[in-house]
PDB file of the backbone (N, CA, C, O) and the ligand in Angstrom, with CONECT records:
HET     ZN  A 101       1
ATOM      1  N   UNK A   1       9.780  -8.828  20.057  1.00  0.00           N
ATOM      2  CA  UNK A   1      10.000  -7.448  19.643  1.00  0.00           C
ATOM      3  C   UNK A   1       8.784  -6.628  20.023  1.00  0.00           C
ATOM      4  O   UNK A   1       7.644  -7.056  19.842  1.00  0.00           O
ATOM      5  N   UNK A   2       9.040  -5.455  20.549  1.00  0.00           N
ATOM      6  CA  UNK A   2       7.958  -4.569  20.939  1.00  0.00           C
ATOM      7  C   UNK A   2       7.329  -3.942  19.694  1.00  0.00           C
ATOM      8  O   UNK A   2       8.039  -3.457  18.812  1.00  0.00           O
ATOM      9  N   UNK A   3       6.004  -3.954  19.627  1.00  0.00           N
ATOM     10  CA  UNK A   3       5.307  -3.397  18.465  1.00  0.00           C
ATOM     11  C   UNK A   3       5.427  -1.876  18.465  1.00  0.00           C
ATOM     12  O   UNK A   3       5.325  -1.236  19.511  1.00  0.00           O
ATOM     13  N   UNK A   4       5.642  -1.317  17.303  1.00  0.00           N
ATOM     14  CA  UNK A   4       5.651   0.138  17.141  1.00  0.00           C
ATOM     15  C   UNK A   4       4.496   0.480  16.228  1.00  0.00           C
ATOM     16  O   UNK A   4       4.353  -0.101  15.152  1.00  0.00           O
ATOM     17  N   UNK A   5       3.680   1.410  16.650  1.00  0.00           N
ATOM     18  CA  UNK A   5       2.493   1.749  15.890  1.00  0.00           C
ATOM     19  C   UNK A   5       2.720   3.036  15.113  1.00  0.00           C
ATOM     20  O   UNK A   5       3.271   4.008  15.630  1.00  0.00           O
ATOM     21  N   UNK A   6       2.289   3.018  13.878  1.00  0.00           N
ATOM     22  CA  UNK A   6       2.420   4.184  13.023  1.00  0.00           C
ATOM     23  C   UNK A   6       1.160   5.030  13.120  1.00  0.00           C
ATOM     24  O   UNK A   6       0.085   4.510  13.419  1.00  0.00           O
ATOM     25  N   UNK A   7       1.284   6.344  12.866  1.00  0.00           N
ATOM     26  CA  UNK A   7       0.074   7.162  12.822  1.00  0.00           C
ATOM     27  C   UNK A   7      -0.814   6.731  11.653  1.00  0.00           C
ATOM     28  O   UNK A   7      -0.364   6.022  10.753  1.00  0.00           O
ATOM     29  N   UNK A   8      -2.048   7.156  11.673  1.00  0.00           N
ATOM     30  CA  UNK A   8      -2.988   6.776  10.623  1.00  0.00           C
ATOM     31  C   UNK A   8      -2.426   7.147   9.254  1.00  0.00           C
ATOM     32  O   UNK A   8      -1.800   8.193   9.085  1.00  0.00           O
ATOM     33  N   UNK A   9      -2.660   6.271   8.288  1.00  0.00           N
ATOM     34  CA  UNK A   9      -2.156   6.490   6.939  1.00  0.00           C
ATOM     35  C   UNK A   9      -2.864   7.677   6.284  1.00  0.00           C
ATOM     36  O   UNK A   9      -4.089   7.781   6.358  1.00  0.00           O
ATOM     37  N   UNK A  10      -2.108   8.574   5.645  1.00  0.00           N
ATOM     38  CA  UNK A  10      -2.736   9.715   4.985  1.00  0.00           C
ATOM     39  C   UNK A  10      -3.433   9.340   3.688  1.00  0.00           C
ATOM     40  O   UNK A  10      -4.313  10.061   3.216  1.00  0.00           O
ATOM     41  N   UNK A  11      -3.033   8.195   3.104  1.00  0.00           N
ATOM     42  CA  UNK A  11      -3.653   7.713   1.865  1.00  0.00           C
ATOM     43  C   UNK A  11      -3.931   6.229   2.043  1.00  0.00           C
ATOM     44  O   UNK A  11      -3.051   5.470   2.450  1.00  0.00           O
ATOM     45  N   UNK A  12      -5.143   5.822   1.739  1.00  0.00           N
ATOM     46  CA  UNK A  12      -5.482   4.403   1.798  1.00  0.00           C
ATOM     47  C   UNK A  12      -6.168   3.998   0.499  1.00  0.00           C
ATOM     48  O   UNK A  12      -6.679   4.836  -0.244  1.00  0.00           O
ATOM     49  N   UNK A  13      -6.166   2.685   0.244  1.00  0.00           N
ATOM     50  CA  UNK A  13      -6.746   2.142  -0.980  1.00  0.00           C
ATOM     51  C   UNK A  13      -8.245   2.467  -1.052  1.00  0.00           C
ATOM     52  O   UNK A  13      -8.970   2.370  -0.061  1.00  0.00           O
ATOM     53  N   UNK A  14      -8.679   2.853  -2.249  1.00  0.00           N
ATOM     54  CA  UNK A  14     -10.090   3.171  -2.467  1.00  0.00           C
ATOM     55  C   UNK A  14     -10.977   1.932  -2.320  1.00  0.00           C
ATOM     56  O   UNK A  14     -12.162   2.049  -2.008  1.00  0.00           O
ATOM     57  N   UNK A  15     -10.404   0.746  -2.544  1.00  0.00           N
ATOM     58  CA  UNK A  15     -11.207  -0.486  -2.528  1.00  0.00           C
ATOM     59  C   UNK A  15     -11.147  -1.219  -1.197  1.00  0.00           C
ATOM     60  O   UNK A  15     -12.171  -1.685  -0.698  1.00  0.00           O
ATOM     61  N   UNK A  16      -9.938  -1.326  -0.612  1.00  0.00           N
ATOM     62  CA  UNK A  16      -9.795  -2.203   0.561  1.00  0.00           C
ATOM     63  C   UNK A  16      -9.247  -1.495   1.797  1.00  0.00           C
ATOM     64  O   UNK A  16      -9.134  -2.111   2.857  1.00  0.00           O
ATOM     65  N   UNK A  17      -8.907  -0.215   1.679  1.00  0.00           N
ATOM     66  CA  UNK A  17      -8.449   0.600   2.810  1.00  0.00           C
ATOM     67  C   UNK A  17      -7.033   0.255   3.274  1.00  0.00           C
ATOM     68  O   UNK A  17      -6.602   0.728   4.326  1.00  0.00           O
ATOM     69  N   UNK A  18      -6.308  -0.554   2.513  1.00  0.00           N
ATOM     70  CA  UNK A  18      -4.914  -0.855   2.873  1.00  0.00           C
ATOM     71  C   UNK A  18      -4.043   0.387   2.647  1.00  0.00           C
ATOM     72  O   UNK A  18      -4.422   1.303   1.918  1.00  0.00           O
ATOM     73  N   UNK A  19      -2.872   0.395   3.285  1.00  0.00           N
ATOM     74  CA  UNK A  19      -1.964   1.532   3.106  1.00  0.00           C
ATOM     75  C   UNK A  19      -0.622   1.105   2.535  1.00  0.00           C
ATOM     76  O   UNK A  19       0.376   1.805   2.702  1.00  0.00           O
ATOM     77  N   UNK A  20      -0.591  -0.043   1.860  1.00  0.00           N
ATOM     78  CA  UNK A  20       0.633  -0.540   1.235  1.00  0.00           C
ATOM     79  C   UNK A  20       0.513  -0.358  -0.273  1.00  0.00           C
ATOM     80  O   UNK A  20      -0.368  -0.941  -0.905  1.00  0.00           O
ATOM     81  N   UNK A  21       1.394   0.443  -0.845  1.00  0.00           N
ATOM     82  CA  UNK A  21       1.305   0.746  -2.273  1.00  0.00           C
ATOM     83  C   UNK A  21       2.637   0.546  -2.967  1.00  0.00           C
ATOM     84  O   UNK A  21       3.700   0.710  -2.368  1.00  0.00           O
ATOM     85  N   UNK A  22       2.560   0.187  -4.249  1.00  0.00           N
ATOM     86  CA  UNK A  22       3.697   0.298  -5.144  1.00  0.00           C
ATOM     87  C   UNK A  22       3.437   1.548  -5.966  1.00  0.00           C
ATOM     88  O   UNK A  22       2.359   1.706  -6.539  1.00  0.00           O
ATOM     89  N   UNK A  23       4.411   2.429  -6.024  1.00  0.00           N
ATOM     90  CA  UNK A  23       4.239   3.695  -6.731  1.00  0.00           C
ATOM     91  C   UNK A  23       4.809   3.566  -8.134  1.00  0.00           C
ATOM     92  O   UNK A  23       5.982   3.238  -8.308  1.00  0.00           O
ATOM     93  N   UNK A  24       3.974   3.824  -9.130  1.00  0.00           N
ATOM     94  CA  UNK A  24       4.418   3.768 -10.519  1.00  0.00           C
ATOM     95  C   UNK A  24       5.094   5.075 -10.895  1.00  0.00           C
ATOM     96  O   UNK A  24       6.178   5.068 -11.479  1.00  0.00           O
ATOM     97  N   UNK A  25       4.469   6.192 -10.569  1.00  0.00           N
ATOM     98  CA  UNK A  25       5.061   7.479 -10.922  1.00  0.00           C
ATOM     99  C   UNK A  25       4.496   8.579 -10.045  1.00  0.00           C
ATOM    100  O   UNK A  25       3.397   8.469  -9.502  1.00  0.00           O
ATOM    101  N   UNK A  26       5.272   9.636  -9.922  1.00  0.00           N
ATOM    102  CA  UNK A  26       4.801  10.836  -9.232  1.00  0.00           C
ATOM    103  C   UNK A  26       5.269  12.046 -10.022  1.00  0.00           C
ATOM    104  O   UNK A  26       6.369  12.062 -10.575  1.00  0.00           O
ATOM    105  N   UNK A  27       4.433  13.034 -10.061  1.00  0.00           N
ATOM    106  CA  UNK A  27       4.825  14.323 -10.623  1.00  0.00           C
ATOM    107  C   UNK A  27       4.327  15.397  -9.665  1.00  0.00           C
ATOM    108  O   UNK A  27       3.238  15.293  -9.100  1.00  0.00           O
ATOM    109  N   UNK A  28       5.131  16.412  -9.499  1.00  0.00           N
ATOM    110  CA  UNK A  28       4.775  17.493  -8.579  1.00  0.00           C
ATOM    111  C   UNK A  28       4.710  18.805  -9.333  1.00  0.00           C
ATOM    112  O   UNK A  28       5.605  19.143 -10.107  1.00  0.00           O
ATOM    113  N   UNK A  29       3.640  19.537  -9.095  1.00  0.00           N
ATOM    114  CA  UNK A  29       3.486  20.873  -9.671  1.00  0.00           C
ATOM    115  C   UNK A  29       4.332  21.834  -8.848  1.00  0.00           C
ATOM    116  O   UNK A  29       4.025  22.063  -7.678  1.00  0.00           O
ATOM    117  N   UNK A  30       5.389  22.403  -9.424  1.00  0.00           N
ATOM    118  CA  UNK A  30       6.284  23.255  -8.639  1.00  0.00           C
ATOM    119  C   UNK A  30       5.617  24.528  -8.122  1.00  0.00           C
ATOM    120  O   UNK A  30       6.064  25.105  -7.131  1.00  0.00           O
ATOM    121  N   UNK A  31       4.573  24.958  -8.777  1.00  0.00           N
ATOM    122  CA  UNK A  31       3.947  26.210  -8.343  1.00  0.00           C
ATOM    123  C   UNK A  31       3.022  26.014  -7.147  1.00  0.00           C
ATOM    124  O   UNK A  31       2.866  26.918  -6.327  1.00  0.00           O
ATOM    125  N   UNK A  32       2.405  24.824  -7.044  1.00  0.00           N
ATOM    126  CA  UNK A  32       1.461  24.581  -5.947  1.00  0.00           C
ATOM    127  C   UNK A  32       1.981  23.564  -4.933  1.00  0.00           C
ATOM    128  O   UNK A  32       1.525  23.532  -3.790  1.00  0.00           O
ATOM    129  N   UNK A  33       2.942  22.730  -5.356  1.00  0.00           N
ATOM    130  CA  UNK A  33       3.413  21.660  -4.494  1.00  0.00           C
ATOM    131  C   UNK A  33       2.509  20.439  -4.526  1.00  0.00           C
ATOM    132  O   UNK A  33       2.794  19.442  -3.863  1.00  0.00           O
ATOM    133  N   UNK A  34       1.417  20.503  -5.292  1.00  0.00           N
ATOM    134  CA  UNK A  34       0.509  19.358  -5.405  1.00  0.00           C
ATOM    135  C   UNK A  34       1.209  18.223  -6.149  1.00  0.00           C
ATOM    136  O   UNK A  34       1.981  18.458  -7.079  1.00  0.00           O
ATOM    137  N   UNK A  35       0.929  16.990  -5.726  1.00  0.00           N
ATOM    138  CA  UNK A  35       1.573  15.828  -6.310  1.00  0.00           C
ATOM    139  C   UNK A  35       0.528  14.904  -6.922  1.00  0.00           C
ATOM    140  O   UNK A  35      -0.486  14.586  -6.302  1.00  0.00           O
ATOM    141  N   UNK A  36       0.801  14.482  -8.150  1.00  0.00           N
ATOM    142  CA  UNK A  36      -0.044  13.534  -8.877  1.00  0.00           C
ATOM    143  C   UNK A  36       0.651  12.174  -8.766  1.00  0.00           C
ATOM    144  O   UNK A  36       1.787  12.018  -9.215  1.00  0.00           O
ATOM    145  N   UNK A  37      -0.032  11.192  -8.169  1.00  0.00           N
ATOM    146  CA  UNK A  37       0.589   9.896  -7.888  1.00  0.00           C
ATOM    147  C   UNK A  37      -0.201   8.796  -8.576  1.00  0.00           C
ATOM    148  O   UNK A  37      -1.424   8.724  -8.459  1.00  0.00           O
ATOM    149  N   UNK A  38       0.516   7.939  -9.298  1.00  0.00           N
ATOM    150  CA  UNK A  38      -0.081   6.718  -9.861  1.00  0.00           C
ATOM    151  C   UNK A  38       0.464   5.570  -9.033  1.00  0.00           C
ATOM    152  O   UNK A  38       1.678   5.382  -8.950  1.00  0.00           O
ATOM    153  N   UNK A  39      -0.442   4.788  -8.408  1.00  0.00           N
ATOM    154  CA  UNK A  39       0.016   3.726  -7.512  1.00  0.00           C
ATOM    155  C   UNK A  39      -0.878   2.497  -7.604  1.00  0.00           C
ATOM    156  O   UNK A  39      -2.004   2.548  -8.097  1.00  0.00           O
ATOM    157  N   UNK A  40      -0.332   1.391  -7.109  1.00  0.00           N
ATOM    158  CA  UNK A  40      -1.039   0.115  -7.105  1.00  0.00           C
ATOM    159  C   UNK A  40      -1.107  -0.385  -5.675  1.00  0.00           C
ATOM    160  O   UNK A  40      -0.104  -0.386  -4.961  1.00  0.00           O
ATOM    161  N   UNK A  41      -2.294  -0.812  -5.257  1.00  0.00           N
ATOM    162  CA  UNK A  41      -2.464  -1.320  -3.899  1.00  0.00           C
ATOM    163  C   UNK A  41      -1.722  -2.652  -3.751  1.00  0.00           C
ATOM    164  O   UNK A  41      -1.854  -3.552  -4.580  1.00  0.00           O
ATOM    165  N   UNK A  42      -0.941  -2.752  -2.677  1.00  0.00           N
ATOM    166  CA  UNK A  42      -0.215  -3.984  -2.422  1.00  0.00           C
ATOM    167  C   UNK A  42      -1.090  -5.094  -1.881  1.00  0.00           C
ATOM    168  O   UNK A  42      -0.689  -6.258  -1.897  1.00  0.00           O
ATOM    169  N   UNK A  43      -2.274  -4.760  -1.404  1.00  0.00           N
ATOM    170  CA  UNK A  43      -3.165  -5.770  -0.843  1.00  0.00           C
ATOM    171  C   UNK A  43      -4.122  -6.336  -1.884  1.00  0.00           C
ATOM    172  O   UNK A  43      -4.257  -7.554  -1.992  1.00  0.00           O
ATOM    173  N   UNK A  44      -4.789  -5.479  -2.651  1.00  0.00           N
ATOM    174  CA  UNK A  44      -5.810  -5.974  -3.588  1.00  0.00           C
ATOM    175  C   UNK A  44      -5.426  -5.779  -5.056  1.00  0.00           C
ATOM    176  O   UNK A  44      -6.088  -6.319  -5.942  1.00  0.00           O
ATOM    177  N   UNK A  45      -4.368  -5.016  -5.322  1.00  0.00           N
ATOM    178  CA  UNK A  45      -3.890  -4.864  -6.689  1.00  0.00           C
ATOM    179  C   UNK A  45      -4.552  -3.766  -7.491  1.00  0.00           C
ATOM    180  O   UNK A  45      -4.242  -3.609  -8.672  1.00  0.00           O
ATOM    181  N   UNK A  46      -5.445  -3.004  -6.903  1.00  0.00           N
ATOM    182  CA  UNK A  46      -6.140  -1.955  -7.645  1.00  0.00           C
ATOM    183  C   UNK A  46      -5.191  -0.814  -8.003  1.00  0.00           C
ATOM    184  O   UNK A  46      -4.497  -0.279  -7.138  1.00  0.00           O
ATOM    185  N   UNK A  47      -5.166  -0.446  -9.287  1.00  0.00           N
ATOM    186  CA  UNK A  47      -4.412   0.730  -9.722  1.00  0.00           C
ATOM    187  C   UNK A  47      -5.226   1.969  -9.397  1.00  0.00           C
ATOM    188  O   UNK A  47      -6.444   1.977  -9.573  1.00  0.00           O
ATOM    189  N   UNK A  48      -4.564   3.013  -8.925  1.00  0.00           N
ATOM    190  CA  UNK A  48      -5.256   4.229  -8.532  1.00  0.00           C
ATOM    191  C   UNK A  48      -4.436   5.450  -8.917  1.00  0.00           C
ATOM    192  O   UNK A  48      -3.211   5.388  -9.022  1.00  0.00           O
ATOM    193  N   UNK A  49      -5.120   6.536  -9.121  1.00  0.00           N
ATOM    194  CA  UNK A  49      -4.476   7.818  -9.371  1.00  0.00           C
ATOM    195  C   UNK A  49      -4.963   8.779  -8.293  1.00  0.00           C
ATOM    196  O   UNK A  49      -6.166   8.923  -8.071  1.00  0.00           O
ATOM    197  N   UNK A  50      -4.015   9.433  -7.628  1.00  0.00           N
ATOM    198  CA  UNK A  50      -4.365  10.358  -6.559  1.00  0.00           C
ATOM    199  C   UNK A  50      -3.698  11.702  -6.810  1.00  0.00           C
ATOM    200  O   UNK A  50      -2.558  11.779  -7.270  1.00  0.00           O
ATOM    201  N   UNK A  51      -4.427  12.736  -6.502  1.00  0.00           N
ATOM    202  CA  UNK A  51      -3.880  14.087  -6.509  1.00  0.00           C
ATOM    203  C   UNK A  51      -3.819  14.541  -5.061  1.00  0.00           C
ATOM    204  O   UNK A  51      -4.849  14.705  -4.407  1.00  0.00           O
ATOM    205  N   UNK A  52      -2.603  14.744  -4.565  1.00  0.00           N
ATOM    206  CA  UNK A  52      -2.394  15.063  -3.154  1.00  0.00           C
ATOM    207  C   UNK A  52      -1.909  16.500  -3.012  1.00  0.00           C
ATOM    208  O   UNK A  52      -1.030  16.945  -3.751  1.00  0.00           O
ATOM    209  N   UNK A  53      -2.488  17.220  -2.058  1.00  0.00           N
ATOM    210  CA  UNK A  53      -1.943  18.548  -1.789  1.00  0.00           C
ATOM    211  C   UNK A  53      -0.561  18.366  -1.152  1.00  0.00           C
ATOM    212  O   UNK A  53      -0.188  17.262  -0.757  1.00  0.00           O
ATOM    213  N   UNK A  54       0.180  19.455  -1.060  1.00  0.00           N
ATOM    214  CA  UNK A  54       1.575  19.370  -0.613  1.00  0.00           C
ATOM    215  C   UNK A  54       1.685  18.754   0.782  1.00  0.00           C
ATOM    216  O   UNK A  54       2.577  17.940   1.026  1.00  0.00           O
ATOM    217  N   UNK A  55       0.803  19.126   1.686  1.00  0.00           N
ATOM    218  CA  UNK A  55       0.870  18.605   3.048  1.00  0.00           C
ATOM    219  C   UNK A  55       0.591  17.098   3.073  1.00  0.00           C
ATOM    220  O   UNK A  55       1.298  16.348   3.747  1.00  0.00           O
ATOM    221  N   UNK A  56      -0.429  16.656   2.347  1.00  0.00           N
ATOM    222  CA  UNK A  56      -0.758  15.223   2.308  1.00  0.00           C
ATOM    223  C   UNK A  56       0.347  14.436   1.610  1.00  0.00           C
ATOM    224  O   UNK A  56       0.678  13.328   2.029  1.00  0.00           O
ATOM    225  N   UNK A  57       0.922  15.007   0.541  1.00  0.00           N
ATOM    226  CA  UNK A  57       2.017  14.324  -0.159  1.00  0.00           C
ATOM    227  C   UNK A  57       3.207  14.124   0.773  1.00  0.00           C
ATOM    228  O   UNK A  57       3.834  13.065   0.757  1.00  0.00           O
ATOM    229  N   UNK A  58       3.520  15.126   1.578  1.00  0.00           N
ATOM    230  CA  UNK A  58       4.636  14.994   2.524  1.00  0.00           C
ATOM    231  C   UNK A  58       4.331  13.916   3.563  1.00  0.00           C
ATOM    232  O   UNK A  58       5.200  13.109   3.895  1.00  0.00           O
ATOM    233  N   UNK A  59       3.117  13.901   4.069  1.00  0.00           N
ATOM    234  CA  UNK A  59       2.736  12.878   5.053  1.00  0.00           C
ATOM    235  C   UNK A  59       2.751  11.493   4.404  1.00  0.00           C
ATOM    236  O   UNK A  59       3.142  10.518   5.047  1.00  0.00           O
ATOM    237  N   UNK A  60       2.332  11.391   3.145  1.00  0.00           N
ATOM    238  CA  UNK A  60       2.342  10.120   2.415  1.00  0.00           C
ATOM    239  C   UNK A  60       3.773   9.592   2.306  1.00  0.00           C
ATOM    240  O   UNK A  60       4.017   8.411   2.554  1.00  0.00           O
ATOM    241  N   UNK A  61       4.717  10.454   1.937  1.00  0.00           N
ATOM    242  CA  UNK A  61       6.128  10.035   1.829  1.00  0.00           C
ATOM    243  C   UNK A  61       6.666   9.608   3.192  1.00  0.00           C
ATOM    244  O   UNK A  61       7.358   8.596   3.298  1.00  0.00           O
ATOM    245  N   UNK A  62       6.353  10.372   4.226  1.00  0.00           N
ATOM    246  CA  UNK A  62       6.813  10.011   5.575  1.00  0.00           C
ATOM    247  C   UNK A  62       6.231   8.668   6.011  1.00  0.00           C
ATOM    248  O   UNK A  62       6.921   7.850   6.617  1.00  0.00           O
ATOM    249  N   UNK A  63       4.958   8.452   5.696  1.00  0.00           N
ATOM    250  CA  UNK A  63       4.319   7.191   6.071  1.00  0.00           C
ATOM    251  C   UNK A  63       4.955   6.014   5.319  1.00  0.00           C
ATOM    252  O   UNK A  63       5.203   4.962   5.909  1.00  0.00           O
ATOM    253  N   UNK A  64       5.218   6.191   4.027  1.00  0.00           N
ATOM    254  CA  UNK A  64       5.872   5.119   3.259  1.00  0.00           C
ATOM    255  C   UNK A  64       7.258   4.827   3.819  1.00  0.00           C
ATOM    256  O   UNK A  64       7.643   3.664   3.948  1.00  0.00           O
ATOM    257  N   UNK A  65       8.007   5.869   4.152  1.00  0.00           N
ATOM    258  CA  UNK A  65       9.349   5.671   4.718  1.00  0.00           C
ATOM    259  C   UNK A  65       9.264   4.932   6.053  1.00  0.00           C
ATOM    260  O   UNK A  65      10.042   4.010   6.298  1.00  0.00           O
ATOM    261  N   UNK A  66       8.329   5.326   6.914  1.00  0.00           N
ATOM    262  CA  UNK A  66       8.178   4.668   8.220  1.00  0.00           C
ATOM    263  C   UNK A  66       7.775   3.209   8.038  1.00  0.00           C
ATOM    264  O   UNK A  66       8.250   2.337   8.766  1.00  0.00           O
ATOM    265  N   UNK A  67       6.911   2.943   7.083  1.00  0.00           N
ATOM    266  CA  UNK A  67       6.482   1.569   6.815  1.00  0.00           C
ATOM    267  C   UNK A  67       7.661   0.727   6.326  1.00  0.00           C
ATOM    268  O   UNK A  67       7.823  -0.424   6.732  1.00  0.00           O
ATOM    269  N   UNK A  68       8.478   1.309   5.453  1.00  0.00           N
ATOM    270  CA  UNK A  68       9.653   0.587   4.961  1.00  0.00           C
ATOM    271  C   UNK A  68      10.627   0.286   6.103  1.00  0.00           C
ATOM    272  O   UNK A  68      11.188  -0.807   6.169  1.00  0.00           O
ATOM    273  N   UNK A  69      10.826   1.252   6.999  1.00  0.00           N
ATOM    274  CA  UNK A  69      11.726   1.015   8.139  1.00  0.00           C
ATOM    275  C   UNK A  69      11.165  -0.092   9.031  1.00  0.00           C
ATOM    276  O   UNK A  69      11.921  -0.923   9.535  1.00  0.00           O
ATOM    277  N   UNK A  70       9.852  -0.109   9.229  1.00  0.00           N
ATOM    278  CA  UNK A  70       9.228  -1.136  10.055  1.00  0.00           C
ATOM    279  C   UNK A  70       9.408  -2.518   9.417  1.00  0.00           C
ATOM    280  O   UNK A  70       9.717  -3.484  10.115  1.00  0.00           O
ATOM    281  N   UNK A  71       9.220  -2.617   8.117  1.00  0.00           N
ATOM    282  CA  UNK A  71       9.415  -3.887   7.415  1.00  0.00           C
ATOM    283  C   UNK A  71      10.870  -4.335   7.548  1.00  0.00           C
ATOM    284  O   UNK A  71      11.136  -5.512   7.793  1.00  0.00           O
ATOM    285  N   UNK A  72      11.807  -3.408   7.389  1.00  0.00           N
ATOM    286  CA  UNK A  72      13.231  -3.752   7.493  1.00  0.00           C
ATOM    287  C   UNK A  72      13.566  -4.269   8.889  1.00  0.00           C
ATOM    288  O   UNK A  72      14.325  -5.227   9.033  1.00  0.00           O
ATOM    289  N   UNK A  73      12.992  -3.628   9.931  1.00  0.00           N
ATOM    290  CA  UNK A  73      13.258  -4.089  11.310  1.00  0.00           C
ATOM    291  C   UNK A  73      12.743  -5.512  11.517  1.00  0.00           C
ATOM    292  O   UNK A  73      13.421  -6.345  12.117  1.00  0.00           O
ATOM    293  N   UNK A  74      11.533  -5.783  11.013  1.00  0.00           N
ATOM    294  CA  UNK A  74      10.946  -7.115  11.193  1.00  0.00           C
ATOM    295  C   UNK A  74      11.765  -8.159  10.440  1.00  0.00           C
ATOM    296  O   UNK A  74      12.028  -9.240  10.965  1.00  0.00           O
ATOM    297  N   UNK A  75      12.168  -7.839   9.209  1.00  0.00           N
ATOM    298  CA  UNK A  75      12.969  -8.793   8.444  1.00  0.00           C
ATOM    299  C   UNK A  75      14.322  -9.047   9.117  1.00  0.00           C
ATOM    300  O   UNK A  75      14.791 -10.184   9.162  1.00  0.00           O
ATOM    301  N   UNK A  76      14.946  -7.991   9.639  1.00  0.00           N
ATOM    302  CA  UNK A  76      16.232  -8.164  10.322  1.00  0.00           C
ATOM    303  C   UNK A  76      16.065  -9.047  11.549  1.00  0.00           C
ATOM    304  O   UNK A  76      16.909  -9.901  11.820  1.00  0.00           O
ATOM    305  N   UNK A  77      14.984  -8.847  12.293  1.00  0.00           N
ATOM    306  CA  UNK A  77      14.732  -9.685  13.474  1.00  0.00           C
ATOM    307  C   UNK A  77      14.502 -11.131  13.072  1.00  0.00           C
ATOM    308  O   UNK A  77      14.969 -12.048  13.747  1.00  0.00           O
ATOM    309  N   UNK A  78      13.789 -11.336  11.982  1.00  0.00           N
ATOM    310  CA  UNK A  78      13.534 -12.702  11.510  1.00  0.00           C
ATOM    311  C   UNK A  78      14.842 -13.368  11.080  1.00  0.00           C
ATOM    312  O   UNK A  78      15.049 -14.551  11.351  1.00  0.00           O
ATOM    313  N   UNK A  79      15.727 -12.621  10.411  1.00  0.00           N
ATOM    314  CA  UNK A  79      17.013 -13.173   9.983  1.00  0.00           C
ATOM    315  C   UNK A  79      17.880 -13.520  11.188  1.00  0.00           C
ATOM    316  O   UNK A  79      18.541 -14.558  11.204  1.00  0.00           O
ATOM    317  N   UNK A  80      17.876 -12.639  12.209  1.00  0.00           N
ATOM    318  CA  UNK A  80      18.658 -12.919  13.419  1.00  0.00           C
ATOM    319  C   UNK A  80      18.143 -14.179  14.105  1.00  0.00           C
ATOM    320  O   UNK A  80      18.923 -15.021  14.550  1.00  0.00           O
ATOM    321  N   UNK A  81      16.803 -14.296  14.186  1.00  0.00           N
ATOM    322  CA  UNK A  81      16.212 -15.466  14.830  1.00  0.00           C
ATOM    323  C   UNK A  81      16.547 -16.739  14.066  1.00  0.00           C
ATOM    324  O   UNK A  81      16.838 -17.772  14.669  1.00  0.00           O
ATOM    325  N   UNK A  82      16.506 -16.666  12.741  1.00  0.00           N
ATOM    326  CA  UNK A  82      16.838 -17.847  11.918  1.00  0.00           C
ATOM    327  C   UNK A  82      18.302 -18.215  12.082  1.00  0.00           C
ATOM    328  O   UNK A  82      18.643 -19.397  12.125  1.00  0.00           O
ATOM    329  N   UNK A  83      19.177 -17.209  12.174  1.00  0.00           N
ATOM    330  CA  UNK A  83      20.608 -17.485  12.338  1.00  0.00           C
ATOM    331  C   UNK A  83      20.881 -18.115  13.700  1.00  0.00           C
ATOM    332  O   UNK A  83      21.743 -18.985  13.822  1.00  0.00           O
ATOM    333  N   UNK A  84      20.147 -17.677  14.726  1.00  0.00           N
ATOM    334  CA  UNK A  84      20.333 -18.246  16.066  1.00  0.00           C
ATOM    335  C   UNK A  84      19.806 -19.675  16.165  1.00  0.00           C
ATOM    336  O   UNK A  84      20.280 -20.465  16.982  1.00  0.00           O
ATOM    337  N   UNK A  85      18.815 -20.002  15.321  1.00  0.00           N
ATOM    338  CA  UNK A  85      18.253 -21.357  15.333  1.00  0.00           C
ATOM    339  C   UNK A  85      19.133 -22.337  14.549  1.00  0.00           C
ATOM    340  O   UNK A  85      19.038 -23.550  14.736  1.00  0.00           O
ATOM    341  N   UNK A  86      19.976 -21.809  13.684  1.00  0.00           N
ATOM    342  CA  UNK A  86      20.770 -22.693  12.827  1.00  0.00           C
ATOM    343  C   UNK A  86      21.889 -23.366  13.594  1.00  0.00           C
ATOM    344  O   UNK A  86      22.651 -24.142  13.019  1.00  0.00           O
TER     345      UNK A  86
HETATM  346 ZN    ZN A 101      -6.591  -2.341  -2.060  1.00  0.00          ZN2+
END
């Protein structure tokens, strides 16, 4: 499978610089568009709280969506390969 590279992550872990997070909660200020995010790093487990401006929050959501699509593609390829080997 040809590798697809994502743009640089708009948010990375404060401790280990990873860009894989589990999101506990988000709240958005409707007047400013700023988003308050509580998340946990998928690599080192550090809980973090981030306040993102509207532009960064949008890029963060896009990056998470792209990462999820990339994971789904890899898993689908692995399942196809396993089925062909069976
Ligand atoms: Zn981390």
